[in-house]
N, C-alpha and C positions, 0 to 999 in steps of 0.2 A: 185703106182702113185707118192708118195713122193720121192721114190728112183730115179724114172725117172727124176723128176724135178731137184733133186740134181745133178744127172749126167749131165743133160743139162746145168746147171749153171756152174759146174766145167769144162766142156768142152767148153761151149759157150762163156764165158767171155774171157778166154785166146785166143781162136780162133778169137774172134772179134778184139782183140788188134793186134794179129799177122797178120791176114788177111788184116787188115787196113794198117799196116806198109808195108806189102809186096805187096799191091795192087792186091789182088786176084780178079778174075772176079766178076762183080757186082751181077750176078744172084746167084752165090754160097754164096756171103756175105749177100745178101738179105735173103736167107733161114736161114743162121746162125744167123743173127740179130733177125729175127722173132722168131725163136725157143728159143733163149736166153731170149728175152723179155717175152715170154709166161711163161717160167720157172721161171723167176724172179717174174713175176706177181703172180705165184702160191705161192711163199713164202710170198709175200705181203698179199695174201688172207688168208693164214694160220695164219699170225701174227695178222691180223685184226679180224679173227675169235676168236683167243684167247682173244683179248681185248674185243670183243663183249660179251663173256661169263662173263667177269668181270664187264662190264659196262651196260649190258642189251641189248636187241634186238634193241631198238630204236637208241641208240647211236652207237651200233655195226654196224647196217645197214648203218648209216650215215658215219661212219669211213670207212667201206668197199667201199662205193660208192666214197668217197673222194679220197682214195688212189688208187682205181681203175682208176678214172678219172685223177689222177696225171700223170699216164703213158701217156695217150692221150694228156694231156696238155703239157707235155714235148716234145712229138713228134711234136705237132702243133706249139710250139714256134720255134723249129728249122726249121720247114717247112716255117713259116713266114719269118724267117731270110733268107731262101734261095729263097724267093719270090714266093713260091708255095701256093698262096692264094686259088686257086681252090681246091687243095688237102685238105686244112684245112676246108673250108666250106663243102666239100663233107664228110670229116671225122666226122664233127658235125652231119650231116644228118645221117651218118652211125651209130653213137652212139645212136641217138634217135631211129632209126629203130631197131638196134641190141638189145638195152635194152628192148624196148617195145614188140618186136616180137620174137627175137631169145632167149634172156635170159628168159623173162617171159614165152615164149612158151615152152622152154626146161624144165623150172622149173615146170610148170603146168603138162607137159606130164610125166616127170620122177616121180614126186610125185604122179601123178594120177595112175601110173601103180602099185604103192604099196598101195595107199589108194583110195577108191572109191570116197570120197568127202573130200576136204581139205578146212578149213575155215581160214580166216584172218580178221583183224580189218576192218569192213565195214565203220567206221567213217573215218579212214585213206584213204580208197579207194575213198570216196566221196570228201574229202578235196583235195586229190591229183588230182582228175578229174578236179576240177575247175582251179587248177594251171596249169595243162597240157594244157587245152584249152587256158588259157591266154598266156602261154609261147610260144606255137607253132602258134596259130591262130592270136592272137592280136599282139604279138611281132615280129613274123616272116612273116606272110602273109600280114598284113596291110602295113608294110614298102615297100613291093614289089609293092603294088598298088600306093603309093605316089611317089616312086622314078621313075615311068614311065616318069614323066614330070620334073625331077630334073637333075641338073648338078652333076658332080662328087663331087664337094665341098659340095653342099647341102646334097647329099646322105650320105656323110661321117659324116656331122654334125648331121643328123637325127640318124644315127647308133650309134654315141657316146651318144646322149641323151637317146636313148632307152636302151643302155647298162648300163648306170648309174641307170636308173629306175629299170631295171631287177635285178641288184646286190642288190639294197636297198630292193626290194620286197622279194628277196630270203632270205636275212638276217632276214627280218621281219617274214617270214614264219617259219624259224627255231626258232625264239624267241617265236612265237605263239605255235608251236608244243611242244617245249622242256621246256618252262617256264610257260607262262600264262595259257595254256590249257593242261599241262602235264598230269593231272589226267584223262582227257577225253580220251586221247590216250594211256592209259596204262591199260585199263580194261581187255584186253585179255592177257596181260602179267601176270597178277596175277593168271590166271588159270593154268599157266605153271610153277609156282614157285617150285612145288614139283619135277620137272625134272631138278635137279641141275646137272651141268656138271663141270668137272675139265678141265681147259684150258690146251692146249697142251704145251704152253710156259708161263713162268711168264710174268708179265707186263713189267719188265725191259728188258728181253730177246726179247720179241715181238717188243718193240719199237726200240731196236738196230737193229734187223733184218729188220724191216720196213725201217729204215733210210738207212741202207747199200744197200738194194735192190733198193730203190728209186734213190740213187746216181748211181748205176750200170746201171739202166734203162736210166738215163739221158745221160750217155756216149754212150750206144749202140744206143739210139734213134737218137742222132746226126749223127752217122754213117749211120743208116738206111735211113734217109732222102735223102742222096746223091746217093742212088741206085735207086730211084724211076723212073727217066727218062729212064735209060738203061733197067731196068726190064720191064717197060711198053712197050718199043719197042720190047724186046725179046719175050714177051708173047702176044702182041697185046692188052694190057690193056690200057684203056683210063685213064686220070687223075681222072675223075669222079669215075670210078670203083675202082681204087686204094684207093681213099679216103673213099668212101661209104662202101666198103666191107673189103678190106685188112687191112687198117690202123685202122678202127673201131674195127675189130675182135681182132687184135693184141693188140691194146691199151686198150681194155676192157676185156682182158682175165681173170683178177683177179676176177671181179665180176661175169663173166660168170660162172666160176667154183664154186665160193662160193654160188651163188644163187641156183644152181642146187643141191649142197650138202645139203643146208638148207631145200630145198623142199623135198628131199628124207628122211630127218630126221623129216618131218612134222612140220618144223618151218616156216610156211608160212608168218608170220608177217615179219620175217627177209628177206626171199626170195623176197617178194613183195617190201619191203623197199629198197632192193638193186636194183632191176630192175627199179621200178618207181622213187625211190629217186635219182638214178643215172641219169635218164633221165631229171628230174627237175634240177639237178645240172648242167648238160651239157647245157641245154637250158637257165637257168636263172643265171648261174655263169660262167661256163667255156667259153661259146661263147662270152658273153659281155667282160670278162676279156681279151680274145684274141683280140677283137676289139680294146680295149684300148692299149694293148701291141703293136699291129701292128702300132700304131702311131709313135713308135720309129724307125721303119724301113722305107726304101725308098718306099716300096709298102704297103700301108695301106689296111685293110680288112673291107669293108662295110658289114653290116649284111643283105645281099641280096642274096637269094638263087635262083636256077633255078626252073622253073615250075615243072619238074618231082620230084625234091627234096621236094618242098612244098606240092604237092599233096600226095606224099608217106607219109610224116610226119603227115599230117592231117588225112589221112586214118588210120594210125597206132594208133593215139591218140583215135579216135572215136571207133575203134575196141576194144582196150584194155578197154576203159571206159564201153562199152556195156557188155563185158565179166566179168569184175571184180566188177561191181557196186553192186552185191548182196552179196559180201564178201565170195563167195565160188568158187572153181575151180574143174575141173576134167581133165582127160587125153585128152578128145576130144577137149576141149577148147584150151588146149596147142597145139594140132595138128593143129587147125585152125590158130593160131598165126604163127606157123612155116610155114604153107602153104603160108600165106600172105608174109612172109619174103622172101621165095624162089622165089615167083612170082616177087617181086620187084627186087630181086637180078638178075634174068634173064634179066629183063628190063634194069637195069643199065649196065649190061655186053654188051648188044647189042647196047647201045647208041653210 
């Protein structure tokens, strides 16, 4: 797999540059850009995994989620610049659904095929459950209700206010988990101290690869955004489907792969931290940051989603909470999450 990713990067990056300069067909370039981003995300995942071994699963999971979401953040910024607000909102929905249902589902299923029962930190699960309910239901659903009787200016003002509150609460949540209540959330880590691993790359090499891959992703992402309209027409994909499914999967490829690998190694604390932690980061940090960034462009982005997006996100949150609240998983629970994801995917495709 590593050789495949290396080959895709060595071919994909030059082809991305050459194809862009020679104006190759958009459909061909869309495929090249997507494969290149996925391969680069793979290197980002390996780099963060090496850093995770050095820094511990809690910090490692946070790093993985952060740099995994960096790909989507970059794609979304260029989409905002191009005025594709609908694609950005849809990709945020896709990230929430992808992380909670696809990533967690694959992790639980793959890990469950090797281990009959896998355990993770139940305190983390309950702490994250409250944040998920707040981020999706309070911060996303309630604004939709209020904006029914608001003008465009008031809607944007409400979105900016909510965004600032979300960012501050997310930073407070990190401080709570990593500083003031660090001991409470580390009790399961101590049980695994005997399973010492040697990182694939040194800290310096991992940071250099992480930085280089992020820069390459930024370049390719800018080119990818300009292919959306023509690709949508060619395949009959709506803007909503491109955002919810395509952009979300490509943008979150790093944590998709890393979470599944961690689950297969029975490191469920890291796998769950990647899947759920990434969702919280998207809802409480990436989304509000994009709202604030959009103020710099002609078309600003309010934090208002469509009804299918909201219902899907709320359903995903409650399903994950019900499954993970006991701190244990198995392959059937993973299959249930995957089934929910594919049902929603079919719905968004047909919209």
